[in-house]
Structures are given as structure tokens and as C-alpha cells.
N, C-alpha and C positions, 0 to 999 in steps of 0.2 A: 262744778269744780270750784274749789276754794282758792282764795288768793295765795300766792306763794308766801312763805313765811317771812322772807326778807321784805317784801312789799307791805305785808300786813304790819310788821314791826315799824317800818318807816311811817306808815299812815297813822298808826297808834301814837307815835311820838308827836307827830304834827298836830293831831286832833286833841291829844291830852293837853298840850301847851295852849292851843287855841281855847279850849274849854276853860282852862284855869284863868286865862286873861279876860275872857268875855264875862265870866261869872266869878268875881272874887270870893274868897272864902267867907268874908263877913256876911255874904248874902245866902250862904248855903242852906239856911232854914227857910228861904223864900223861893229860890230858883236854882236849878242846877242844869248844866249841860252834860250830855253824854253821847256816846256813839256805840253802835253795835255792828258787828260784821255778820254777813250771811252770804255765803258763796263768794262771788266776785263783786259784791257791793258792800258799802258801808253807809249806815244811816245816822245822821246827826239829829239828835232830839233834845228837847227842853223838858225838864221835869218841874212840876209845881205841886204843892200840897193842895188837896181838895178842901172845899169848904162844906160843911163845918168840921170835917175830920182831917186835921193837919197831919195826922200820922199816916195817912194814905196819900201817895203821890201818883200823879198821872203823867204819862208821856205825851208830848205834843211833837209830832215829827216836824223837822225844819227843812232838811235837804237829804238827798241821796246821791251818792257818787258811785258810778258803776265802771268797773274796769274791764276792758276787752283785752284778753291776753294775746290775741293774734296781732292786733294793731298797736297794743300797748298804750292805748288812749283811755283817758278818764272822761266820762260823760256825766253831766249834771242834770238832776231831776228835781222837780218841786212837787208838792202834794196839793191837790185841789181840796175843796171843802169836804169831800167825802174820803179823804186820805188816799186817793188814787194817784199813783206816780205818773207824771207827765214830763216829757223831755223839756228842759229849759230852753227856750227859743232864742235867747239873746247871747249865747256863748257856744262856740264850736267845741267839740271834744278836744282835749289837750293831753299831751304827755306829762305836763307839769300839774300835779295835784294842787299846788298853791294857786294856780290861775283860777280854778274852780272855787276854792275856799275864799279867795279874795272877792269873787263875785257874790258869794253868799254873804260875806261880811258887809260889802257895800250895799247890796240889795237895791239896786237902782229901780227895779220894777215893783218892789213890795211883795214879791212872791214868797220870800222866806221868813222874814220877821214881821211882815204885815205892814 
């Protein structure tokens, strides 16, 4: 089941603003942030050009946010070195998406940005 349109639009606005602030336009030829929806989850990723072919970009997953429509809670996941999603251990699920995004930004454990 996909996210309700209102929730999807709200999260799109939040993540679009976050991506624009985190990666200013002057660096768009070196790094970009993006996100994609799939079902009840949204994945935040970083894009970088490959070497030696800067016209080819590669996605590097950063974090995944999963929404449970029954509880209306968001849960945060991080990717291990094999890109397998694991539940983030240091933050409980939250009704407020900003709580999870703030944890990704702060990255106290180094799980998201390294």
C-alpha cells in the first residue's frame, strides 16, 4: 500500500527543502541529494558522478523512513555496507517525521553520513 497523497506531499516538501539546504546549487555538479518513494517508505540518497565518467551518476543510500499507517508512526532505518536496511537502534518510532530527519542530520552514530 502506498502512502496517502497528503502524507506523500507533506514529506516531499520537507525532503525537498532539506535536500536544497544540505546541497547548495553551486555544488550540483559534484553532489546531489534526492529521495524516492516506494510503498510506505521513502529513501534518502546521495548522488555523485563516477570517475572517470562524470556524466554517469551513482546513488548512495543514506536513510530510509518507513510509515506504519495503523500506528501512524515513522521508523528510521540505516543501510549496512551491503545496502541492507536495518532498523536504527538509537531512536524510537515517531509520529513526527522531523524527529527522524533531525537524527539523520545530526548523525551521532555515523550510520548515515559516515
